[in-house]
Each structure stands twice: as structure tokens, then as C-alpha cells.
N, C-alpha and C positions, 0 to 999 in steps of 0.2 A: 171732159166730164167731171172732173173734181172741182176745176175752177166753178163749174155751175153749180154743183153742191157746195162749194165755200159761198158764195157769191151770195146763195139762198140761204145760208146760215146767219152771215152777217147783216142779212135785209132787216132782222128786228132784232134790237140790242136787249139783251138781258136786263130783268131786273136788278137794284143792286142787292135785294136778300140773296138771289140764286148768285151773284158773283162772290158774296161773303160768303156763302156754303160753298163754292168751289174753292176758295182761298182756302178756308179752312180743313177743307177734306185734303187737301194738296199737303198744309203743314203739318195735318194728325200723322199722313203717310210718311214723310218725310221726317217727322218723329219716331213713329214706328220702326221704321227701317235703319235710322240711325243708332236709335236704343237698343235695338235687338243687335246689332254689330258690336256695339260699344260694351254690353255686357260680356262678350264672349270673346275680348282681348284677353282678358289672364288665360283662358284656355288654349287659345289659337298661340298666345306667347310662350306655355307649357310645351305644346305639341310640337313647336318647330322650335324651342330651344332657344329662345331669342332671348339676348340680354337686355338690359335696359336701354342701352344705346340704340341697338338695332328697332326697338320697338319704338323708341323715340325718332328716329331717322322717318322709320314708316307711317309713325303720326303724321311728324312734318310734311311728307310725301303726300299725306291724305289731303291737308290744306294745303299747298299748290295746287294739287289737281280741280280742289275745289274754287280756287281761283281761275284755272284757266277754264271751266266748264261756265263759271259765272258770265265771262267773255264772250265764249261758244254761245251760250242761251242767248243773250242779250243781241246778238246776230240772228240767231235764227228765228227770235220773235220779232226783228224786224223786216224777216223776210217771209213767214210762215204765217206771223199772227200768233198771238199771244195762247191763244185757246188752244192751238192744236200744238205750240210749243209745250205747254203745261201737261196736256195729256200724254203726250210721248215723252216728257220727262218723267210721269208716277211711272208709268208701263216701261221704261226704262230700269227706274230705282230698284222698281219691285223684282225685276228679275235680275239684276245686280245682286239684289241682298242673296240669294240661295249661293251665288258661286262662290264664296268663302266657307 
């Protein structure tokens, strides 16, 4: 059933303006999620008692995690398609924003 829904969705290609709007929404969502997290870094640091070194290591691990996710996202795009992967990534980014 999922294959039939996906094949019907792929039958008509979306317009260029719709694709641009989708990319803009995803970039805005990512900027909002990361910006709201980055604004809380001093509060999290004070609440956990983390020093500058521990905070630097945590931010380094954030960048390494981003690199690993980019590799995984490329593989998912090849397997599931870019639209479904982008939608799943948007939902997961929003869910993960409330965890910290």
C-alpha cells in the first residue's frame, strides 16, 4: 500500500516554486531549532556546572554527530527519496529540540 501511495505521489513532479518553498521551510525550521538551543547553552552550562572544556567537548561532539547524520541522511535519500527523508528529518528535529 505504501508503494502505491509513493508511486502516485511521484507521478506528478512538483513545481519549482513549491520545491523552493519546501527548502525554505526546512531551513527556517532548522534555524529555529538550532537557534533556540544555542540561546540556552549558557543556562545549560550553569545548571550542569560544566566548565569551558566540557562545554567545548560537547559542542565538538555536536559537530561530529552532524557529520554522521549527513552521511546517514544521504543513504536515506537514496533509499526513501528526498521528500520523505526531509519530512522525517523535520519531525525528528522538532522532537529532539524539546529533549534538552
